C-alpha positions in Angstrom: 16.3 12.5 34.4 15.9 15.3 31.6 18.7 13.9 29.3 16.4 10.3 29.6 13.3 11.8 28.8 14.7 13.8 25.7 16.4 10.9 24.6 13.3 8.7 24.8 11.5 11.6 22.7 14.2 11.4 19.9 14.1 7.4 19.9 10.5 7.6 19.8 10.0 10.4 16.6 13.0 8.6 14.7 10.8 5.6 14.5 7.5 7.0 13.1 6.3 10.5 12.1 3.7 12.2 10.6 4.3 14.9 7.8 2.6 17.9 8.4 1.8 19.1 12.0 -1.6 18.9 12.4 -3.7 15.7 11.5 -5.4 16.1 8.3 -8.9 17.1 7.7 -11.7 14.3 7.2 -11.0 12.7 4.0 -7.4 13.3 3.7 -4.4 10.7 4.5 -2.0 12.4 6.4 1.6 11.0 5.5 3.5 9.0 7.9 6.3 6.4 8.3 7.3 3.3 10.0 9.8 0.5 9.7 8.6 -2.7 8.5 9.7 -6.0 9.8 13.0 -5.6 8.2 13.6 -2.2 9.4 12.4 -0.6 5.9 11.2 2.6 6.0 7.4 2.3 4.8 6.0 5.6 3.7 2.2 6.2 3.0 3.6 8.0 0.2 5.1 5.3 -1.0 1.3 4.0 -2.2 0.2 7.2 -3.7 -0.4 5.5 -7.3 -1.8 2.4 -5.7 -5.5 2.0 -3.8 -4.4 1.2 -0.5 -6.0 -1.0 2.5 -4.5 -0.5 5.7 -5.1 -2.9 8.1 -4.7 -2.5 11.8 -4.5 -5.7 13.7 -2.8 -7.2 16.6 -1.5 -11.1 17.1 -3.7 -11.6 20.2 -7.2 -10.0 18.2 -9.0 -13.6 17.2 -10.9 -11.8 13.9 -7.3 -10.0 13.2 -5.9 -13.5 12.6 -8.9 -14.4 10.6 -9.0 -11.6 8.6 -5.3 -11.8 8.1 -5.9 -15.0 5.4 -8.6 -13.6 3.4 -6.7 -10.0 3.2 -3.6 -12.0 1.6 -6.1 -13.8 -0.8 -7.1 -10.3 -1.8 -4.1 -8.7 -2.0 -3.1 -11.9 -4.2 -5.8 -11.8 -6.8 -5.5 -7.9 -7.1 -1.9 -6.9 -6.5 -1.2 -6.7 -10.5 -4.4 -4.3 -10.7 -2.7 -1.5 -8.1 -3.9 -3.1 -5.0 -2.0 -3.4 -2.0 -2.5 -4.2 1.7 -0.6 -2.9 4.3 -0.9 -4.3 7.8 -0.4 -1.9 10.8 0.2 -4.1 13.9 -0.7 -2.9 17.2 0.8 -5.2 19.1 2.4 -3.6 22.7 5.8 -4.8 23.8 4.9 -7.7 25.5 3.1 -9.4 22.1 5.5 -7.5 19.3 7.9 -10.5 19.2 4.7 -12.4 17.9 4.4 -10.5 15.2 7.1 -12.2 13.0 6.3 -15.8 13.7 2.5 -14.6 13.1 3.3 -13.1 9.6 5.3 -16.0 8.9 2.8 -18.6 9.9 -0.2 -17.0 7.7 2.8 -16.8 4.4 1.9 -12.8 4.4 3.3 -11.4 1.4 2.2 -7.6 2.0 4.5 -4.9 3.6 3.8 -5.1 7.0 4.9 -2.7 10.0 4.6 -2.3 14.0 3.2 0.8 15.2 5.4 1.0 18.0 4.3 4.1 19.5 0.8 3.8 18.6 0.8 7.1 16.5 -0.4 6.1 13.3 -3.1 4.1 15.2 -4.2 7.0 17.1 -4.6 9.1 13.7 -6.3 6.1 11.7 -7.7 4.5 14.5 -8.2 6.5 17.4 -10.9 3.8 19.2 -7.7 1.5 19.2 -10.5 -1.2 17.2 -9.2 -4.4 15.7 -9.2 -5.2 13.6 -9.6 -2.0 11.8 -9.2 -1.2 8.3 -9.1 2.0 6.4 -9.3 1.9 2.4 -7.2 4.9 0.6 -7.0 6.5 -3.0 -5.4 9.0 -4.4 -4.4 10.6 -0.8 -8.3 10.1 0.5 -9.5 7.9 2.6 -12.7 6.7 1.4 -13.8 4.1 3.5 -13.2 3.1 7.1 -14.5 -0.5 8.4 -14.4 -1.7 12.1 -14.4 -5.4 13.0 -14.4 -8.4 10.5 -16.7 -11.4 9.3 -16.0 -13.7 6.8 -19.3 -12.4 5.7 -18.0 -9.0 4.9 -15.8 -10.7 1.8 -18.0 -9.7 -0.6 -18.3 -6.3 0.1 -14.5 -5.8 0.7 -14.0 -6.9 -2.5 -16.7 -5.1 -4.5 -15.3 -1.8 -2.7 -11.6 -3.3 -4.4 -13.2 -3.8 -7.7 -15.1 -0.5 -7.7 -12.5 1.4 -6.6 -9.9 0.2 -8.9 -11.6 1.0 -12.0 
């Protein structure tokens, strides 16, 4: 039994990791590593020079699915100016198989990762709200947003424009 627990712990740590031992102070974005849908590592530090919007979503969340389409449009419009969307799926084991088909259905071109152990979710989105977004610029969390409505789009786009300057 002890061997099984150690093996599971090692497996969990290998798929997601945080830099530093303690959580960052409020406002500071703590680095993490997740795997994208193709198994490639994605690190928060990969986006240091970008304005990054992390979108926590799930395939079972209707408002998340609405938001995905709009984030894809904003990503397409502003990616040439340094804006990146990173979608982090909060799907559990029972729905993780739905993530890749959903990404394909919505034709998402921005990076998508699954937080299988919910370690990134626990740090950035401790209430596990869906959808939930974190806007990060130069390593600092500058804005968080819980939920999504289409009427939010003008404010979201203004935040992107203002922070790309």
